[in-house]
C-alpha positions in Angstrom: 0.0 0.1 0.0 1.4 3.4 -0.9 1.7 5.9 2.1 -0.4 9.0 2.2 1.6 12.1 1.1 2.3 13.4 4.8 4.3 10.5 5.6 6.8 9.7 2.8 8.2 6.0 2.2 10.2 5.9 -1.0 11.7 2.4 -0.5 9.3 1.0 -3.1 11.7 2.9 -5.9 14.3 0.8 -5.2 12.1 -2.6 -5.0 11.7 -4.7 -2.0 13.7 -7.6 -2.8 16.6 -5.8 -4.3 16.3 -3.3 -1.1 16.7 -6.1 1.1 19.7 -7.8 -0.9 21.5 -4.4 -0.7 21.0 -3.8 2.9 22.1 -7.5 3.9 25.4 -6.8 1.6 26.3 -3.6 2.6 25.4 -4.5 6.7 27.6 -7.6 6.2 30.5 -5.4 4.9 30.4 -3.3 7.8 30.2 -6.0 10.3 33.0 -7.9 8.7 35.1 -4.8 8.8 34.4 -4.3 12.5 35.0 -7.6 13.6 38.0 -8.3 11.6 39.5 -4.9 12.8 38.8 -5.7 16.5 40.3 -9.3 16.1 43.5 -7.9 14.4 44.0 -5.3 17.3 43.0 -7.2 20.2 42.6 -5.9 23.7 44.0 -2.5 22.3 40.8 -2.1 20.4 38.6 -3.1 23.2 40.0 -0.8 25.5 39.5 2.2 23.1 36.0 1.5 22.5 35.5 1.2 26.2 37.7 4.4 26.9 35.6 6.6 24.2 32.1 5.4 26.0 33.4 6.4 29.3 34.7 9.5 27.8 31.4 10.5 26.6 29.6 9.5 30.0 31.7 11.9 31.8 30.6 14.9 29.9 28.3 17.4 31.4 26.2 18.0 28.1 25.6 14.1 27.7 23.7 14.1 31.0 22.2 17.3 30.7 20.4 16.2 27.2 19.5 12.7 29.2 18.1 14.6 32.2 16.2 16.6 29.7 14.7 13.5 28.6 13.6 12.3 31.7 11.9 15.5 32.6 9.9 15.6 29.2 9.1 12.2 30.1 7.7 12.9 33.5 5.8 15.8 32.3 4.2 13.9 29.5 3.1 11.0 31.9 1.6 13.6 34.4 0.0 15.5 31.8 -1.9 12.5 30.6 -2.9 10.6 33.6 -3.5 13.5 36.0 -5.0 16.1 33.7 -6.2 14.2 30.6 -7.3 10.8 32.1 -9.7 12.2 34.4 -11.5 14.6 31.5 -11.3 11.4 29.1 -13.4 9.4 31.8 -16.2 12.2 32.4 -16.7 12.2 28.5 -16.9 8.2 28.4 -14.2 8.2 25.6 -13.0 4.3 25.0 -9.4 3.4 24.6 -9.5 2.9 20.8 -11.0 6.3 20.1 -8.3 7.8 22.0 -5.5 6.3 20.0 -6.9 6.2 16.8 -8.2 9.5 16.9 -4.9 11.0 18.1 -3.5 9.3 14.7 -6.4 10.1 12.2 -6.4 13.7 13.5 -10.0 14.8 13.3 -11.4 11.4 11.8 -11.9 10.1 15.2 -14.0 6.8 15.0 -17.2 7.0 16.8 -19.7 4.4 18.2 -16.6 2.0 18.9 -17.9 -1.0 21.1 -17.1 -0.4 24.9 -17.1 -2.9 27.7 -20.5 -2.4 29.6 -19.0 -3.2 32.8 -17.9 0.1 34.3 -14.7 -1.5 35.6 -13.9 -2.8 32.2 -14.7 0.3 30.7 -12.3 2.1 32.8 -9.5 -0.2 32.5 -10.2 -0.3 28.7 -9.4 3.6 28.7 -6.8 3.3 30.8 -5.1 1.0 28.4 -5.7 3.3 25.7 -4.1 6.3 27.9 -1.3 3.9 28.6 -0.6 3.1 25.2 -0.8 6.7 23.8 1.7 8.0 26.5 4.0 5.1 25.5 3.9 6.3 22.0 4.5 9.8 23.1 7.5 8.6 25.3 9.0 6.7 22.5 8.7 9.8 20.6 10.6 11.9 23.2 13.2 8.9 23.5 13.9 9.3 19.7 14.2 13.1 19.8 16.4 13.8 22.6 18.5 10.7 21.6 18.8 12.0 18.2 20.2 15.4 19.6 22.5 13.2 22.0 23.6 11.4 18.8 24.5 14.4 16.9 26.4 16.0 19.9 28.3 12.8 20.3 29.2 12.3 16.5 30.2 16.0 16.4 32.8 15.4 19.3 34.2 12.1 18.2 37.1 13.5 15.7 36.7 17.3 16.8 37.5 16.8 20.6 40.8 14.2 19.5 41.8 17.0 17.1 41.3 20.0 19.7 43.5 17.9 22.4 45.7 16.9 19.9 45.3 13.3 21.2 44.6 12.0 17.6 48.5 12.4 16.8 49.0 9.9 20.0 46.4 7.4 18.6 47.8 7.3 15.4 51.3 6.6 16.9 50.2 3.6 18.6 50.2 0.2 17.3 46.4 0.7 16.2 45.6 0.9 12.5 43.3 3.7 11.4 40.3 1.1 11.1 40.7 0.7 14.7 40.7 3.9 15.8 37.5 4.9 13.6 35.5 1.6 14.8 36.8 2.1 18.3 35.4 5.8 18.6 32.5 4.6 16.7 31.9 1.7 18.9 32.2 3.7 22.2 29.7 6.0 20.8 26.9 3.3 20.2 27.8 2.2 23.7 27.0 5.6 25.3 23.7 5.7 23.1 22.8 2.2 24.7 23.4 3.4 28.2 21.2 6.3 27.3 18.3 4.0 26.0 18.5 1.8 29.3 18.4 4.8 31.5 15.5 6.3 29.7 13.7 2.9 29.0 14.0 2.2 32.9 12.7 5.6 33.9 9.9 5.4 31.4 8.8 1.7 32.2 8.8 2.9 35.9 6.3 5.9 35.4 4.2 3.5 33.4 4.2 0.8 35.9 3.1 3.4 38.6 0.3 5.0 36.8 -0.7 2.4 34.1 -1.3 -1.1 34.1 2.0 -2.6 35.3 4.8 -3.1 33.6 4.9 -2.4 29.9 7.7 -4.9 28.4 6.6 -4.1 25.0 8.3 -0.6 25.0 11.7 -2.5 25.3 11.7 -3.8 21.8 10.2 -0.4 20.6 13.0 1.4 22.1 15.6 -1.0 20.8 14.5 -0.8 17.2 13.7 3.1 17.7 17.6 3.4 18.6 18.2 2.9 14.8 17.4 6.7 14.5 20.2 8.0 16.7 22.6 5.5 15.5 22.1 6.9 12.1 22.2 10.6 13.1 25.4 9.9 15.2 27.3 8.0 12.1 25.9 10.8 9.8 27.5 13.6 12.0 30.5 11.4 12.1 30.7 11.1 8.1 30.1 14.7 7.7 32.7 15.7 10.4 35.5 13.8 8.4 35.0 16.5 5.6 34.0 19.7 7.3 34.2 21.3 10.8 32.3 19.9 13.5 29.9 22.7 14.1 28.9 22.7 10.2 28.2 18.8 10.7 26.1 19.2 13.7 24.0 22.0 12.1 23.4 19.8 8.9 22.7 16.8 10.8 20.2 18.8 13.1 18.6 20.1 10.0 18.3 16.5 8.4 16.7 15.3 11.9 14.1 17.8 11.6 13.0 17.6 7.8 13.5 13.7 7.7 10.8 12.9 10.5 6.9 12.6 9.7 6.2 16.4 10.3 9.2 17.5 8.3 8.5 15.2 5.1 4.8 15.7 5.5 5.4 19.3 4.8 7.9 19.0 2.4 5.8 16.6 0.5 2.9 19.1 0.7 5.2 21.7 -0.9 6.9 19.5 -3.4 3.9 17.7 -4.6 0.9 19.9 -4.1 2.3 23.5 -4.4 4.9 22.9 -7.0 3.4 19.9 -8.5 6.4 18.0 -8.6 5.5 14.2 -9.7 5.3 11.8 -6.8 7.9 9.3 -8.1 10.5 12.3 -8.7 9.8 14.1 -5.4 10.1 10.8 -3.5 14.0 10.3 -5.0 14.4 13.3 -3.0 13.2 11.9 0.1 15.3 8.7 -0.7 18.6 10.8 0.4 17.0 11.7 3.8 17.6 9.8 7.2 14.9 7.2 7.0 13.2 7.7 10.4 9.8 6.8 9.2 10.1 2.9 8.5 11.9 2.8 11.8 8.9 4.5 13.5 6.2 2.3 11.7 8.0 -0.9 13.2 9.1 0.2 16.4 5.2 1.6 17.1 4.2 -1.7 15.9 5.3 -3.5 19.1 3.2 -1.0 20.9 -0.1 -1.3 19.3 -1.5 -4.8 20.1 -5.0 -4.2 20.2 -6.5 -5.7 16.7 -9.2 -3.0 16.6 -7.0 -0.2 17.4 -4.5 -1.3 14.7 -7.1 -1.3 12.3 -8.3 2.4 12.6 -4.4 3.5 13.1 -3.6 1.6 9.9 -5.9 4.1 8.1 -3.6 6.9 8.7 -0.1 5.0 8.7 0.7 1.7 7.2 1.7 -0.1 10.3 3.6 -3.8 9.6 5.1 -6.2 11.7 7.4 -7.3 8.8 11.0 -6.7 9.8 11.7 -5.8 5.7 10.6 -2.3 6.5 14.0 -1.7 8.4 16.0 -2.9 4.8 16.0 1.0 3.7 17.3 2.1 7.6 20.0 -0.5 8.0 21.1 0.4 4.1 21.4 3.7 4.9 23.3 3.4 8.1 25.7 1.0 6.6 26.5 3.4 3.5 26.9 6.2 5.9 29.5 4.1 7.9 31.3 2.9 4.7 31.6 6.5 3.4 32.8 7.9 6.9 35.4 4.8 7.3 36.7 5.4 3.7 36.7 9.3 4.3 38.6 8.8 7.6 41.2 6.5 6.0 42.0 9.5 3.3 42.1 12.2 6.1 45.5 13.8 6.6 46.3 14.6 10.3 50.0 15.8 9.7 
């Protein structure tokens, strides 16, 4: 099914099977380079990865952004459960109406069957509030994680050049591939720490206000982590060819223009105002970080109720097919291969 204009997915241009094969080939190439580099450099490679992660975790900015993510999550949960939830109870809204209406934007389904038992009806509404809150929390997790990833990517090489420690690394018995993958691996580990901290905090909030521990947000967070990883790699790749501030600025612009809202606005401008043919416009979107496929698959873990899924799928083509992640994996792999090649060619004399 072709998506609506406000949520562009240009992966159909390449073809599903070809896209999957390209993702497997490019991803395997990155894994092969990474593993062989670690094996060739031994303990020194693992030490560099661990040291990079700890160095990032010691920075104040890392915990400032993480703190903002936790505060935003707390505010979101308090607003949903302490302000919105009582109003919804008084208006008799069902859980399906709540979640589907938020997605369909004004096309809220009416006369959705709700349990006759008041206790069951209250539980149904609370499940809907919990689900919608989980979706909001995931969006906050990706937003602040993306900002954190960009700032991490900016500093991977810039900090080493500023402290002139890059020359010390080059002089050691480490090949350049290990320096690159060690720094990259350390940044990914720091993003794992961020994801675990935010997930533990969000899960605890939902357990307190909601219907118990929501384990389904864990796989949703794991899949959604692809977006920060892509943006961190993209920032690193750009920083190998220009200044760190320029790389960070360009990545932030791409971060906002490649999400659902950004692609929706650009799609309206290109396809409706400028009358650019849909296929030509989608080639343009193919160059952007593919946030939307990641979002469609990660949200899939949260929406389990068949009726809710039916109404939500009217606005967004939800899928439980992991093939939708082929485009993000391919994009990430190409960025990493380019960054690795660019780093090998860079002169530090």
